[in-house]
C-alpha positions in Angstrom: 21.9 5.8 13.2 22.1 4.4 9.6 18.3 4.1 9.3 17.6 7.8 8.6 20.2 7.8 5.9 18.7 4.6 4.3 15.2 6.1 4.5 16.3 9.3 2.9 18.1 7.5 0.1 15.1 5.3 -0.5 12.8 8.4 -0.7 15.1 9.9 -3.3 14.8 6.8 -5.4 11.0 6.5 -5.3 9.4 6.0 -8.7 5.8 6.5 -9.6 4.1 3.3 -10.7 1.6 3.0 -13.5 -1.4 0.7 -13.3 0.3 -2.4 -14.7 3.3 -1.9 -12.4 0.9 -1.5 -9.4 -0.8 -4.7 -10.2 2.4 -6.6 -10.8 4.2 -5.4 -7.6 1.3 -5.3 -5.2 -1.4 -7.9 -6.1 -1.2 -10.9 -3.7 1.1 -9.0 -1.4 0.9 -7.4 2.1 1.2 -3.7 2.5 2.2 -3.0 6.1 3.9 -0.6 8.5 5.6 -3.6 10.0 3.9 -3.4 13.4 0.4 -1.9 13.7 -1.5 -2.6 10.5 -1.5 -4.6 7.3 -3.5 -4.9 4.0 -3.5 -8.0 1.9 -4.5 -7.2 -1.7 -6.1 -10.4 -2.8 -6.0 -11.2 -6.6 -9.8 -11.3 -6.7 -10.0 -7.5 -5.9 -10.8 -7.9 -2.2 -8.7 -6.6 0.7 -8.2 -8.3 4.1 -7.0 -5.7 6.5 -6.0 -5.7 10.2 -5.2 -2.9 12.5 -4.4 -3.1 16.2 -5.9 -6.6 16.4 -9.1 -5.8 14.5 -9.8 -7.4 11.1 -11.8 -5.9 8.3 -12.5 -6.5 4.6 -12.8 -4.2 1.6 -12.1 -4.0 -2.0 -9.4 -2.6 -4.3 -9.0 -1.8 -8.0 -6.7 0.2 -10.2 -8.1 3.3 -11.8 -6.2 5.9 -13.9 -2.8 4.6 -12.7 -3.9 4.9 -9.0 -4.6 2.2 -6.4 -8.2 2.7 -5.2 -9.3 1.0 -2.0 -12.3 1.1 0.3 -11.6 2.0 3.9 -13.1 0.2 7.0 -16.8 1.1 7.4 -17.1 2.7 3.9 -17.9 1.6 0.4 -16.5 4.6 -1.3 -13.1 4.2 -3.0 -10.1 6.3 -2.0 -7.5 6.5 -4.8 -3.8 7.0 -4.3 -0.7 7.5 -6.5 1.8 4.7 -5.7 5.5 5.5 -5.5 8.0 2.7 -4.9 11.7 2.0 -4.2 12.5 -1.7 -3.5 10.0 -2.8 -0.9 9.3 0.8 0.3 6.1 2.3 -0.9 4.5 5.7 -0.6 0.8 6.3 -1.3 -0.7 9.7 -1.6 -4.2 10.8 -2.8 -2.8 14.1 -4.3 0.5 16.0 -4.3 -0.5 18.3 -1.5 -1.8 15.6 0.9 0.2 13.7 3.5 1.8 10.5 2.2 1.4 7.1 3.7 4.8 5.3 3.9 4.8 1.5 4.2 6.5 -1.7 2.9 5.3 -4.3 0.4 6.0 -7.9 1.5 5.2 -11.4 0.6 1.8 -12.3 2.0 2.0 -13.8 5.5 -1.2 -15.7 6.3 -2.6 -14.9 9.7 -2.6 -17.7 12.2 
């Protein structure tokens, strides 16, 4: 029962990252929900993603203090504000859209 309290406390401490902070904290790392999907933000600007056993590739860049990424099957960039507290991350395209909550972890190469 401590998990909701920890999650609530982490959400209260989220801080919006600027472009330099996004690059420093996320480049070369995995962004994941811990079970179903992951994104590896490679230092060369490419993404290696996996979801439900399917792998895909894309690209990422930082634009106007937002993390911009291509989605599977698309070449257009979707840009998100990045908020972070510890390893917890929240990404949102704009203030009125639903947020994506995940974790940032050291990269774990796929076997």
